[in-house]
C-alpha positions in Angstrom: 114.6 -9.7 149.0 111.7 -8.0 147.2 113.3 -8.8 143.8 113.6 -12.5 144.7 110.0 -12.5 145.9 108.9 -10.9 142.6 110.8 -13.4 140.5 109.4 -16.4 142.5 105.9 -15.0 142.2 106.3 -14.4 138.5 107.5 -18.1 138.0 104.6 -19.4 140.0 102.2 -17.2 138.0 103.6 -18.5 134.7 103.3 -22.0 136.1 99.7 -21.4 137.0 99.0 -20.0 133.6 100.5 -23.1 132.1 98.1 -25.3 134.1 95.1 -23.2 133.0 96.2 -23.3 129.4 96.4 -27.1 129.5 93.0 -27.3 131.2 91.1 -24.9 129.0 92.9 -24.6 125.7 94.6 -27.9 125.1 92.0 -30.0 126.9 88.8 -28.9 125.0 85.5 -30.7 125.5 84.1 -32.7 122.6 82.6 -30.3 120.1 79.7 -31.5 118.1 77.0 -30.1 116.0 74.6 -33.0 116.1 71.0 -33.2 115.4 69.5 -34.6 118.5 66.7 -37.1 117.7 63.5 -35.9 119.4 61.6 -38.6 121.4 58.7 -38.2 119.0 60.9 -39.1 116.1 62.4 -42.2 117.7 61.1 -45.6 116.8 58.5 -46.6 119.5 58.6 -50.1 120.9 55.5 -52.2 120.4 54.1 -55.4 122.0 55.5 -57.7 119.3 59.1 -56.4 119.9 58.6 -56.5 123.7 57.2 -60.1 123.6 60.1 -61.3 121.4 62.6 -59.9 123.9 60.7 -61.5 126.8 60.6 -64.9 125.0 64.3 -64.8 124.4 64.9 -64.2 128.1 62.9 -67.2 129.1 65.2 -69.6 127.2 67.7 -70.6 129.8 71.0 -70.5 127.8 73.1 -70.9 130.9 76.9 -71.4 130.8 78.3 -73.1 133.9 81.8 -73.4 132.6 83.8 -74.3 129.5 81.9 -77.0 127.5 79.4 -77.1 130.4 76.4 -75.4 129.1 72.7 -75.9 128.6 73.1 -77.1 125.0 69.4 -77.9 124.6 68.5 -74.3 125.5 71.1 -73.1 123.0 69.5 -75.1 120.2 66.1 -73.8 121.2 67.4 -70.2 121.2 68.9 -70.6 117.7 65.6 -72.0 116.4 63.7 -69.1 118.1 66.0 -66.5 116.4 65.8 -68.1 113.0 62.0 -68.2 113.2 61.4 -64.7 114.6 63.8 -63.0 112.2 63.3 -65.1 109.1 62.4 -61.9 107.1 66.0 -60.7 107.5 67.4 -64.0 106.2 65.0 -63.8 103.3 66.9 -60.8 101.8 69.1 -61.9 98.9 72.1 -59.9 100.3 71.8 -61.5 103.8 73.4 -64.8 104.9 73.4 -66.6 108.2 76.1 -69.0 109.2 75.9 -71.2 112.2 79.5 -71.5 113.6 80.7 -74.4 115.6 77.1 -75.7 116.0 75.8 -72.9 118.2 77.2 -69.4 117.4 75.6 -67.2 114.8 77.2 -64.9 112.1 75.0 -62.7 110.0 76.5 -61.2 106.9 74.6 -58.3 105.4 76.5 -57.6 102.1 77.0 -54.0 101.3 76.5 -52.5 97.8 79.9 -50.8 97.8 82.7 -53.4 98.0 85.3 -50.7 98.3 84.2 -49.9 101.8 85.5 -51.8 104.7 82.9 -53.9 106.6 82.3 -53.5 110.3 81.1 -56.0 113.0 78.7 -55.7 115.9 79.1 -58.4 118.5 77.0 -59.8 121.4 76.5 -63.1 123.1 73.3 -65.0 124.1 74.6 -67.3 126.9 74.0 -66.1 130.5 75.5 -66.8 133.9 73.6 -69.1 136.3 71.2 -67.7 138.9 71.5 -70.8 141.0 71.7 -70.0 144.7 70.2 -66.5 144.1 66.6 -67.4 143.2 65.2 -66.8 146.7 66.6 -63.3 146.7 65.2 -62.3 143.3 62.0 -60.2 143.2 60.8 -62.6 140.4 62.0 -65.8 138.9 65.2 -65.0 137.0 63.9 -66.6 133.8 60.3 -65.4 134.0 60.9 -62.0 132.2 58.4 -60.4 134.6 57.6 -56.7 134.1 57.3 -54.5 137.2 57.1 -50.7 137.2 58.5 -50.4 133.7 61.4 -52.8 134.2 61.9 -56.3 132.8 63.5 -58.6 135.3 65.5 -61.6 134.0 69.0 -63.0 133.6 70.3 -61.6 130.3 68.5 -58.3 130.3 71.8 -56.5 130.7 74.3 -59.2 129.9 73.8 -59.6 127.0 70.6 -60.7 125.2 69.4 -57.1 125.1 72.3 -56.1 122.8 71.7 -59.0 120.4 67.9 -58.6 120.2 68.1 -54.8 119.9 70.6 -55.2 117.0 68.3 -57.5 115.2 65.3 -55.3 115.7 67.3 -52.3 114.5 68.5 -54.2 111.5 65.0 -55.2 110.5 63.9 -51.5 110.7 67.0 -50.3 108.8 66.5 -52.8 106.0 62.8 -51.9 105.7 63.5 -48.2 105.6 66.8 -48.0 103.7 67.2 -51.3 101.8 70.7 -52.8 101.3 73.4 -50.9 103.2 76.4 -49.4 101.4 78.9 -51.0 103.8 78.9 -54.7 104.6 77.8 -55.5 108.2 78.6 -58.5 110.3 76.6 -59.4 113.3 78.5 -61.9 115.4 76.7 -63.7 118.3 78.7 -66.0 120.5 77.2 -68.8 122.6 79.9 -69.2 125.3 81.2 -65.7 126.2 80.4 -66.4 129.9 82.6 -69.6 129.6 85.6 -68.0 127.9 84.4 -67.5 124.3 86.9 -70.1 122.9 84.2 -72.1 121.2 82.1 -69.2 120.0 83.7 -65.8 119.2 87.1 -67.4 118.6 85.5 -69.8 116.1 83.7 -66.8 114.4 87.0 -64.9 114.1 88.7 -68.0 112.6 85.8 -68.3 110.1 86.3 -64.7 109.1 89.9 -65.4 108.4 91.8 -62.4 107.0 88.8 -60.2 106.7 89.8 -56.6 107.3 87.2 -54.7 109.4 86.7 -50.9 109.8 85.8 -51.4 113.4 84.2 -53.8 116.0 81.6 -52.8 118.6 80.9 -55.2 121.4 79.1 -55.1 124.8 81.0 -53.2 127.4 80.8 -50.0 129.5 77.7 -48.0 129.5 76.2 -44.6 130.4 76.5 -44.1 134.2 75.2 -41.2 136.3 76.7 -39.7 139.4 80.1 -41.2 138.9 82.1 -38.4 140.7 81.1 -35.7 143.2 80.7 -32.5 141.3 80.0 -34.3 138.0 76.5 -33.6 136.8 76.7 -34.9 133.2 76.1 -38.7 132.8 79.2 -40.3 131.3 79.0 -42.5 128.2 82.0 -44.7 128.6 83.1 -46.0 125.2 85.9 -48.4 126.0 88.9 -48.3 123.8 90.9 -50.9 125.8 90.2 -54.1 127.6 92.1 -55.4 130.6 93.8 -58.8 130.5 92.9 -61.8 132.6 95.1 -64.2 134.6 94.0 -66.9 137.0 96.8 -68.7 139.0 96.5 -71.6 141.4 99.0 -71.4 144.2 99.4 -74.6 146.3 101.6 -76.1 149.0 102.3 -79.7 150.1 103.5 -80.7 153.6 103.5 -83.8 155.8 100.3 -83.1 157.8 99.7 -84.9 161.1 97.6 -84.9 164.2 96.0 -81.7 165.4 97.3 -82.3 168.9 100.9 -81.7 167.8 100.7 -78.8 165.3 103.8 -77.1 163.9 102.7 -73.6 162.7 105.7 -73.3 160.5 104.7 -76.4 158.5 100.9 -75.8 158.4 99.8 -75.4 154.8 96.9 -73.2 155.9 99.3 -70.8 157.7 101.6 -70.9 154.8 99.0 -69.9 152.2 97.4 -67.5 154.7 100.7 -65.6 155.0 101.0 -65.5 151.2 97.5 -64.1 150.8 98.2 -61.5 153.5 101.3 -60.4 151.7 99.4 -60.1 148.4 96.8 -58.0 150.2 99.4 -55.6 151.6 101.3 -55.3 148.3 99.1 -54.1 145.4 100.3 -54.1 141.9 101.8 -50.7 140.8 99.7 -47.8 139.6 100.1 -46.7 136.0 98.0 -43.6 136.4 99.0 -41.1 133.7 100.7 -43.7 131.4 97.9 -45.9 130.2 94.4 -45.5 128.6 93.0 -44.1 131.8 94.7 -40.8 131.0 92.4 -40.0 128.1 89.4 -41.0 130.3 90.4 -38.6 133.1 91.3 -35.7 130.9 87.9 -36.0 129.0 86.1 -36.2 132.3 87.9 -33.1 133.5 86.1 -30.9 130.9 82.8 -31.6 132.7 84.1 -30.5 136.2 84.6 -27.2 138.0 87.6 -25.0 137.8 89.8 -26.6 140.5 89.0 -30.2 139.5 89.5 -29.5 135.8 92.9 -27.9 136.5 94.0 -31.0 138.5 92.8 -33.7 136.1 94.0 -31.9 133.1 97.5 -31.9 134.5 98.1 -35.4 135.7 101.8 -35.0 135.0 102.2 -32.7 138.0 99.3 -33.8 140.3 99.6 -37.6 139.8 100.4 -38.4 143.5 97.4 -36.4 144.8 95.0 -37.8 142.2 96.1 -41.3 142.9 95.8 -40.9 146.7 92.2 -39.6 146.4 90.9 -41.8 143.6 92.4 -45.0 144.9 90.0 -44.9 147.8 87.3 -45.9 145.3 87.9 -49.6 144.4 86.1 -49.2 141.1 88.2 -46.2 140.0 91.4 -47.7 141.4 90.9 -50.7 139.2 91.5 -48.5 136.2 95.0 -47.6 137.2 96.5 -50.9 138.1 96.3 -54.7 137.8 93.8 -55.9 140.4 94.2 -58.9 142.7 91.3 -61.1 143.9 91.6 -64.3 145.9 88.5 -66.2 144.8 89.0 -69.8 146.0 90.7 -71.2 149.2 90.7 -75.0 149.9 92.3 -77.2 152.6 91.5 -79.8 155.2 89.1 -82.6 155.5 88.6 -83.3 159.2 88.6 -81.1 162.3 91.4 -83.1 164.2 93.7 -83.7 161.2 96.4 -81.4 160.1 96.0 -81.1 156.3 99.0 -81.8 154.1 97.7 -79.7 151.3 96.3 -76.2 150.7 95.6 -74.2 147.6 94.2 -70.8 146.7 93.2 -69.2 143.4 94.0 -65.6 142.4 92.3 -63.8 139.6 94.0 -60.8 138.1 92.6 -58.2 135.7 95.7 -57.0 134.0 96.4 -53.3 133.2 97.2 -52.5 129.6 100.8 -51.8 130.3 101.5 -55.2 131.9 101.6 -58.8 130.7 100.6 -62.1 132.3 104.3 -62.9 132.8 105.0 -59.6 134.6 102.0 -60.0 136.8 103.0 -63.6 137.8 106.6 -62.5 138.5 105.3 -59.7 140.8 103.1 -62.2 142.7 106.0 -64.6 143.2 108.3 -61.8 144.4 105.6 -60.7 146.9 104.9 -64.2 148.2 108.6 -64.9 148.4 108.1 -68.5 149.7 109.7 -71.4 147.8 107.4 -73.9 149.4 104.5 -72.5 147.4 104.1 -73.8 143.9 101.9 -72.4 141.1 99.9 -73.4 138.1 98.5 -71.0 135.5 94.9 -71.8 134.9 94.0 -69.2 132.3 95.7 -66.2 130.7 94.4 -63.6 128.3 96.7 -60.7 127.6 95.3 -57.1 127.7 94.3 -55.6 124.4 96.0 -52.8 122.6 94.4 -49.4 123.1 92.3 -48.4 120.1 92.4 -44.9 118.6 89.7 -42.5 119.5 90.0 -40.5 116.2 88.8 -43.4 114.0 85.6 -43.7 112.0 84.3 -46.3 114.4 84.8 -44.3 117.6 83.4 -41.2 116.0 80.3 -42.9 114.8 79.6 -44.5 118.2 80.2 -41.2 120.0 78.1 -39.3 117.5 75.2 -41.8 117.8 75.4 -41.7 121.6 75.0 -37.9 121.6 72.0 -38.2 119.3 70.1 -40.8 121.4 71.1 -39.6 124.9 71.1 -35.8 125.1 73.1 -34.3 127.9 75.6 -37.1 128.2 79.4 -36.6 127.9 81.2 -39.3 125.9 84.6 -40.4 127.2 87.0 -43.2 126.2 86.7 -45.9 128.9 88.5 -49.1 129.9 86.7 -52.4 130.0 87.8 -54.2 133.2 86.1 -57.5 132.3 86.7 -59.8 129.4 84.5 -59.6 126.2 84.3 -61.6 123.0 85.9 -58.6 121.2 89.4 -59.7 122.2 89.2 -62.5 119.6 88.8 -60.0 116.8 92.1 -58.1 117.4 93.6 -59.7 114.2 90.8 -58.2 112.1 91.1 -54.5 113.1 92.9 -52.1 115.4 89.6 -50.3 116.1 87.7 -52.2 118.7 85.2 -50.6 121.1 83.0 -51.8 123.9 79.8 -49.9 124.7 76.4 -50.9 125.9 74.0 -48.0 125.0 72.0 -47.8 128.1 71.7 -45.4 131.1 72.4 -46.9 134.6 72.9 -45.6 138.1 76.0 -46.6 140.1 73.8 -48.8 142.3 72.5 -50.7 139.2 76.0 -52.0 138.3 75.8 -54.7 141.0 72.9 -56.3 139.1 75.4 -57.6 136.5 75.7 -61.3 137.3 73.8 -60.5 140.4 70.3 -60.5 141.9 67.4 -58.7 140.1 69.2 -58.1 136.8 66.8 -55.9 134.9 66.4 -53.4 132.1 63.8 -50.7 131.6 61.4 -50.9 128.7 62.5 -47.4 127.8 66.2 -48.5 128.0 65.6 -51.4 125.6 63.8 -49.0 123.2 66.8 -46.6 123.4 69.1 -49.5 122.5 67.1 -50.3 119.4 67.2 -46.7 118.3 70.9 -46.4 119.0 71.7 -49.4 116.8 69.4 -48.2 114.1 71.1 -44.9 113.9 74.5 -46.6 114.1 73.7 -48.5 111.0 72.5 -45.3 109.3 75.4 -43.1 110.5 78.0 -45.6 109.5 76.5 -45.9 106.0 76.6 -42.1 105.7 80.2 -41.7 107.0 82.1 -42.5 103.9 85.0 -40.8 102.2 84.8 -37.0 102.3 81.6 -37.3 104.3 83.6 -38.8 107.1 86.0 -35.8 107.2 83.0 -33.5 107.7 81.5 -36.0 110.1 84.7 -35.9 112.3 84.8 -32.1 112.1 81.3 -31.9 113.5 82.6 -33.9 116.5 
């Protein structure tokens, strides 16, 4: 008996050592010998830069839907950009193309044609604030400043990126002259309405151009993400979820409300379908998709027990899924999400409707497709009376490598500008314009260089969208150093650059 106990104990001890080895030897934190940029060495924002940003926010470049935009405001915005940044265009190696009437593509030609160009993307249309105005602290297009914050639609999504890139480019060209590597700045005008007229047209214009990497808006630096995690996380998204909107509908005979037949009521039929969809979530892919890199990187910032668990998803998967799935935001990383967004039926209180419809919006996990998600829905609904129509579909993107020049430069620059953060490969759960550039490079990343608290995330597309003046200043410094670091990360220098990380 003692011998059996000793053998079992020895096996469990070896197993424990294996878990520790994976957590502390294989799963090492990012190592970097990076010169942190002291605040005194950073570029300080001035009144001219601040006023330009505020003026851009006051132009109401609202997208209400596909081809339903404030086109007058879009024209005004383009004129504003051309006027305020005319010194950039004056450079002999800089060209500005207006794509499909409203989108902008800057080409800053590099001095070394052997180096692959890279592309920074942003968009300058914004979502409406209609219906929210009374709840805002200030008018959503006033760009009012209060306690160090600028309040306006577009401060986070996404005029801050565009204006910060242009300000950074102006500084870079003034200090360094022509870059070695060609830079593209791509600014879409309809990202909030699908991007089909803007970014897609820019991608078509670029044709067969081969890019080193693309950086678009996306995930950001968030504090207090998990209990026990002190370091703010800089999420650099290497993957983007897909998008599927389906309209489900049913037709019946209708009738008078005094003689209802619950089995033939279209409202009951679609209600049952919605209830079944609520009870049957799409499967979790925890441990098999891009969220694996995210969790294992996060683990290096946690205490002993948590680090052991998250570094060994292969064995602790059920427990991790059970705990983390209680947080809807985290759960959305592991699976395709389901949201019923529209429900319509009926026209009069004493008439049984003959028609009902509901819309479902899915954000598709990287390991699924639009077809697979639809088939799952139909199997769950399991009612032949319900028909469907696909409204929109965008497949999830491939997961980009995190050992590329692009990811390394973005990560390196984040550590320089934001001391104390821990960079991790994230997953973008919303759509961005970057999905249109997948034919130009395999290295596509989504990152907004700004610190936010968890409670600030609801300001996206919500009430009191805002950015701190310090945050906008950090964005300018980030993009300036990104231009500089990418220029320096060439050939053998890149190998040294990667080793530092």
